[in-house]
ZATINU-113283 format. One line per 3 residues: number of its first residue (from 1); their letters; for each residue y, z, x of C-alpha. Coordinates in nm, 3 decimals. Each point is the difference from the previous one (the first is absolute). Example, Ala and Ser with C-alpha at 12.3 -4.5 7.8 and 13.67 -1.06 7.14 Angstrom:
1	AS	-0.450/0.780/1.230; 0.344/-0.066/0.137
***
This chain:
1	MLY	-5.025/1.171/0.223; -0.169/-0.077/0.335; 0.115/-0.362/-0.032
4	ITA	0.362/0.103/-0.057; -0.015/0.242/0.294; -0.131/-0.274/0.228
7	IAV	0.280/-0.236/-0.103; 0.258/0.272/0.061; -0.142/0.076/0.346
10	IGG	-0.005/-0.369/0.100; 0.354/-0.048/-0.133; 0.117/0.303/0.193
13	LFV	-0.156/-0.134/0.320; 0.182/-0.332/-0.043; 0.331/0.179/-0.052
16	LLA	-0.062/0.219/0.305; -0.091/-0.301/0.212; 0.314/-0.185/-0.107
19	ALL	0.213/0.305/0.082; -0.161/0.031/0.343; 0.064/-0.366/0.075
22	LAA	0.365/0.030/-0.101; 0.039/0.315/0.209; -0.167/-0.166/0.298
25	ERY	0.234/-0.296/-0.019; 0.304/0.222/-0.034; -0.072/0.252/0.270
28	LVR	-0.238/-0.170/0.243; 0.113/-0.364/0.006; 0.319/-0.067/0.194
31	YGV	0.151/-0.347/-0.019; 0.304/0.072/0.216; 0.340/-0.155/-0.052
34	CTV	-0.014/-0.340/-0.171; 0.265/-0.270/-0.025; 0.074/-0.168/-0.334
37	RIN	0.178/-0.337/0.014; 0.149/-0.139/-0.320; 0.083/-0.366/-0.062
40	AGS	-0.066/-0.126/0.352; 0.175/0.295/0.160; 0.325/0.002/-0.200
43	TVF	-0.077/0.369/-0.058; -0.215/0.211/0.233; -0.091/0.367/-0.008
46	KVQ	-0.256/0.231/0.159; -0.207/0.258/-0.185; -0.283/0.241/0.071
49	GGG	-0.316/-0.178/-0.113; -0.227/0.121/-0.277; 0.237/0.003/-0.295
52	ALL	0.054/-0.244/-0.284; 0.217/-0.304/0.062; 0.203/0.069/-0.317
55	AAL	0.098/0.349/0.120; 0.101/-0.138/0.339; 0.220/-0.262/-0.164
58	INN	0.172/0.260/-0.220; 0.056/0.229/0.299; 0.173/-0.290/0.174
61	KIF	0.228/-0.071/-0.298; -0.193/-0.308/-0.116; -0.040/0.043/-0.374
64	IPS	-0.253/-0.233/-0.159; -0.113/0.044/-0.362; -0.264/0.265/-0.070
67	ACG	0.014/0.117/-0.359; -0.312/0.218/0.031; 0.126/0.186/0.305
70	GKG	-0.262/-0.137/0.238; -0.312/0.081/-0.202; -0.127/-0.359/-0.010
73	SCG	0.029/-0.033/-0.377; 0.301/-0.230/-0.049; -0.050/-0.281/0.252
76	YCK	0.374/-0.038/0.066; 0.011/0.081/0.373; -0.129/-0.335/0.123
79	VTV	0.075/-0.112/0.354; -0.152/-0.270/0.219; -0.191/0.140/0.297
82	TVG	-0.059/-0.260/0.271; -0.115/0.232/0.280; -0.166/0.341/0.000
85	GGP	-0.075/0.066/-0.367; -0.378/0.028/0.018; -0.228/-0.110/-0.287
88	VLP	0.112/-0.005/-0.361; -0.101/0.324/-0.173; -0.176/0.032/-0.338
91	TET	0.307/0.187/-0.129; 0.207/-0.316/0.051; -0.218/-0.272/-0.145
94	AFL	0.098/0.058/-0.364; 0.359/-0.097/0.088; -0.066/-0.291/0.236
97	SRA	-0.096/-0.355/-0.088; -0.218/-0.209/0.228; 0.314/-0.181/0.115
100	DVR	0.160/0.338/0.080; -0.297/0.103/0.213; -0.004/-0.334/0.185
103	SGV	0.371/0.029/0.081; -0.023/0.362/0.117; 0.169/0.170/-0.296
106	RLA	-0.076/0.373/-0.009; 0.106/0.317/-0.180; 0.218/0.196/0.241
109	CQV	-0.105/0.332/-0.154; -0.367/-0.068/0.084; 0.039/-0.146/0.350
112	KIK	-0.021/0.259/0.278; 0.185/-0.058/0.328; -0.273/0.019/0.264
115	QDM	0.139/-0.250/0.251; 0.305/-0.214/0.062; 0.079/-0.202/-0.312
118	EIG	0.194/-0.310/-0.099; 0.100/-0.029/-0.363; 0.214/-0.216/-0.226
121	IPE	0.230/0.132/-0.272; 0.224/-0.215/-0.223; 0.356/0.014/0.129
124	ALL	0.129/0.109/-0.341; -0.203/0.322/0.024; 0.150/0.078/0.338
127	NAK	0.335/0.026/-0.179; -0.122/0.282/-0.225; 0.168/0.332/0.076
130	QYR	-0.026/0.365/-0.084; 0.282/0.124/-0.225; 0.126/0.348/-0.072
133	SRV	0.146/0.029/-0.349; 0.135/0.253/-0.248; -0.071/0.012/-0.374
136	ASV	0.320/-0.100/-0.181; -0.130/0.016/-0.358; -0.315/0.040/-0.208
139	VTL	-0.017/-0.158/-0.347; -0.286/0.030/-0.247; -0.079/-0.347/-0.138
142	TRD	-0.314/0.072/-0.204; -0.248/0.284/-0.047; -0.156/-0.077/0.340
145	IKQ	0.245/-0.225/0.190; 0.305/0.117/0.193; 0.275/-0.196/0.169
148	LDF	0.093/0.141/0.341; 0.305/-0.111/0.199; 0.019/0.070/0.372
151	DLL	0.309/-0.019/0.221; -0.084/-0.122/0.351; 0.089/0.240/0.280
154	DPT	-0.154/-0.153/0.313; 0.020/-0.296/0.022; 0.271/-0.025/-0.264
157	EIE	-0.081/-0.359/-0.107; -0.314/-0.190/-0.095; -0.059/-0.376/-0.015
160	QRP	-0.258/-0.079/-0.269; -0.108/-0.306/-0.194; -0.034/0.017/-0.379
163	GQY	-0.350/0.121/-0.083; -0.074/0.186/0.323; -0.127/0.358/0.024
166	VQI	0.024/0.309/0.220; -0.254/0.264/0.096; 0.100/0.355/-0.085
169	QAP	-0.123/0.278/0.229; -0.139/0.286/-0.208; -0.150/0.332/0.112
172	SPE	-0.368/0.074/-0.062; -0.251/0.269/0.110; -0.135/-0.250/0.257
175	GPV	0.347/-0.082/0.134; 0.259/-0.266/-0.088; -0.118/-0.295/-0.210
178	FRA	0.174/-0.326/-0.088; 0.006/-0.166/-0.340; 0.158/-0.332/-0.098
181	YSI	0.275/-0.030/-0.264; 0.194/-0.314/-0.092; 0.377/0.006/0.037
184	SSP	0.172/-0.029/-0.337; 0.359/-0.010/0.127; 0.142/-0.348/0.076
187	SYE	0.004/-0.139/0.352; 0.380/-0.003/0.021; 0.010/0.381/-0.011
190	KNR	-0.036/0.083/0.367; 0.062/0.375/0.009; -0.258/0.122/-0.247
193	IQL	-0.334/-0.078/-0.158; -0.132/0.070/-0.346; -0.363/0.052/-0.102
196	NVR	-0.187/0.021/-0.332; -0.283/0.252/0.040; -0.278/0.058/-0.249
199	LVP	-0.160/0.346/0.015; -0.369/-0.047/0.079; -0.207/0.311/-0.087
202	GGV	-0.108/0.148/0.333; 0.197/-0.262/0.193; 0.132/0.144/0.326
205	AST	0.309/-0.219/0.034; 0.095/-0.035/-0.367; -0.027/0.378/-0.050
208	YLH	0.219/0.052/0.305; 0.260/-0.253/-0.115; 0.010/0.131/-0.357
211	GLK	0.069/0.346/0.141; 0.305/-0.107/0.202; 0.352/0.105/-0.090
214	EGD	0.346/-0.114/0.103; 0.069/0.073/0.365; -0.361/-0.006/0.119
217	EVL	-0.065/-0.213/0.309; -0.276/-0.262/0.006; -0.141/-0.223/0.274
220	FTG	-0.121/-0.352/-0.066; -0.081/-0.318/0.194; 0.050/-0.365/-0.080
223	PYG	0.085/-0.233/-0.148; -0.330/-0.183/-0.053; -0.133/-0.272/-0.228
226	EFR	-0.046/-0.373/-0.035; 0.210/-0.069/-0.310; 0.252/-0.278/0.076
229	LSE	0.250/-0.107/-0.262; 0.056/-0.377/0.003; 0.346/-0.113/0.110
232	DAQ	-0.023/-0.299/-0.234; 0.249/0.086/-0.276; -0.166/-0.256/-0.230
235	REI	-0.336/0.177/0.012; -0.049/0.232/-0.296; -0.119/0.352/0.079
238	VCV	-0.266/0.179/-0.204; -0.052/0.376/0.042; -0.298/0.170/-0.164
241	GGG	-0.072/0.371/0.029; -0.137/0.312/-0.160; 0.067/0.370/0.065
244	CGM	0.131/0.054/0.352; -0.040/-0.373/0.051; 0.358/-0.004/-0.125
247	APM	0.138/0.107/0.340; -0.022/-0.330/0.194; 0.101/-0.193/-0.313
250	RNI	0.322/0.202/-0.030; 0.078/-0.069/0.366; -0.067/-0.373/-0.041
253	IYS	0.202/-0.039/-0.322; 0.314/0.183/0.112; -0.011/-0.162/0.344
256	LYH	-0.043/-0.342/-0.160; 0.297/0.029/-0.236; 0.219/0.137/0.278
259	QWP	-0.054/-0.326/0.192; -0.064/-0.256/-0.279; 0.183/0.103/-0.321
262	ERS	-0.125/-0.302/-0.196; -0.362/-0.008/0.116; -0.275/0.003/-0.262
265	CWL	-0.227/0.306/0.004; -0.258/0.153/-0.235; -0.110/0.364/-0.005
268	FFG	-0.329/0.080/-0.177; -0.084/0.369/-0.007; -0.303/0.165/-0.155
271	CRT	0.003/0.352/-0.148; -0.256/0.190/-0.206; 0.249/0.153/-0.247
274	TKD	0.376/0.033/-0.042; -0.021/0.326/0.196; -0.082/-0.209/0.309
277	IFY	0.307/-0.222/-0.028; 0.273/0.041/0.260; 0.293/-0.206/0.134
280	LDD	0.001/-0.220/-0.312; 0.361/0.086/-0.088; 0.107/-0.071/0.359
283	YRM	-0.163/-0.342/-0.012; 0.158/-0.083/-0.334; 0.341/0.073/0.150
286	LAK	-0.086/-0.220/0.298; -0.109/-0.281/-0.234; 0.338/0.010/-0.175
289	RHP	0.165/-0.076/0.334; -0.264/-0.255/0.098; -0.132/-0.192/-0.304
292	SFK	-0.259/-0.177/0.218; -0.183/0.336/0.030; -0.270/0.043/-0.267
295	IVY	-0.182/0.328/-0.071; -0.336/0.051/-0.173; -0.152/0.349/-0.035
298	ALS	-0.338/0.028/-0.173; -0.190/0.305/-0.132; -0.375/-0.017/0.058
301	DPL	-0.093/0.313/-0.197; 0.280/0.081/-0.247; -0.013/0.323/-0.197
304	AAD	0.088/0.060/-0.362; 0.330/0.140/0.125; 0.076/-0.341/0.155
307	ETW	0.022/-0.176/-0.339; 0.369/-0.071/0.056; -0.078/-0.199/0.315
310	DGE	0.095/-0.362/-0.065; -0.107/-0.140/0.336; -0.327/-0.148/0.119
313	TGF	-0.336/0.177/-0.026; -0.324/-0.062/0.184; -0.075/-0.042/0.367
316	IHL	0.283/-0.137/0.211; -0.182/-0.318/0.109; 0.001/-0.111/-0.365
319	AVD	0.379/0.024/-0.005; 0.019/-0.199/0.326; -0.212/-0.270/-0.158
322	KFL	0.209/0.003/-0.319; 0.346/-0.029/0.153; -0.040/-0.211/0.315
325	APG	0.003/-0.376/-0.042; -0.231/-0.195/0.232; 0.114/-0.229/0.280
328	VKR	0.311/0.193/0.111; 0.062/0.055/0.373; -0.052/0.373/0.041
331	QAF	-0.078/0.287/0.235; -0.174/0.312/-0.134; -0.021/0.363/0.111
334	LCG	-0.265/0.227/-0.152; -0.053/0.372/0.045; -0.247/0.217/-0.191
337	PPP	-0.370/0.077/-0.054; -0.255/-0.264/0.112; -0.109/-0.108/-0.353
340	MIE	0.362/-0.070/-0.092; 0.061/-0.194/0.322; -0.311/-0.214/-0.047
343	AVM	0.078/-0.079/-0.365; 0.361/-0.092/0.076; -0.102/-0.218/0.295
346	DVL	-0.232/-0.199/-0.225; 0.284/-0.058/-0.245; 0.246/-0.101/0.272
349	KNK	-0.243/-0.247/0.156; -0.051/-0.157/-0.342; 0.379/-0.039/-0.013
352	GLT	-0.005/-0.194/0.327; 0.057/0.264/0.270; -0.211/-0.001/0.316
355	DTD	-0.114/0.287/0.220; 0.296/-0.057/0.233; 0.239/0.048/-0.295
358	IFY	-0.138/0.346/-0.084; 0.048/0.330/0.182; -0.183/0.306/-0.128
361	DKF	-0.067/0.364/0.075; -0.299/0.170/-0.163; -0.013/0.380/-0.035
***
């Protein structure tokens, strides 16, 4: 009992000391007004020192990715700090390679503005905007996935590449948070976006989105993401997903056939049971119009009630291996849980694809 009490006292002292240090920095240290220069001065703003760089960027309408809302747990908010960033913090090292550290890459949510700074941000991110939208429709796709369509109010149009994502602003007890969701509507639809949202038990953003109804207004920023669909019409496209990994695949497929009606494309989609299947009828209709589009759904954990299922069973990477011939010029897009991504990547590399041929998003 004495041992436990001693540990509790020491732990309490550490917590108290940390709180005192934070309070001292907040109320006693004054850094004055600092200047932040972006991309060699193409954008410049001034801010009261002491706050996080990410917050300062958002306040100045510069919206870089930050799926965790600035808590240092996603690693998305990377910028290059050339002047004024201070030493790399322990909270950053898990997300930075040695090459990142050498080149000055930092997490904007962890860097505090304590002096004038010079930073670099990819030009594509400087084009991200904040959008005000209104819920146009809510459709239940499965027991835990909903399709939400949003009409854009301000701005009224969005330019997005197939496979990109937006960050939805959701309310929380600690204030607004941002969470990333892939755009499922095709890139040629400029006045709206569509999302597929899985309800995560206890998830702040998914609970918020599943509770929306027609007419509700929602803020989001974007678009973001590195997916780039090849312009080579002779290059076959392979899409592999599971669950809400369907969203970017839907965007890619419909965008592709809008531009290249004869282009070859495969969709491989993994579900646990038939209850998790959605959009299959839509894709079958699309395949009738475009015979070069091939669809393979596979059930990894079929139930007795699924005995009428005449499609593939087993994990989706097995179907990829079964149906794809080796040596074909291809580009692949993968979206789903890490084990699925890793298994599919192994199969694709055995078929002749290289790392530069494969884009993926793990969640």
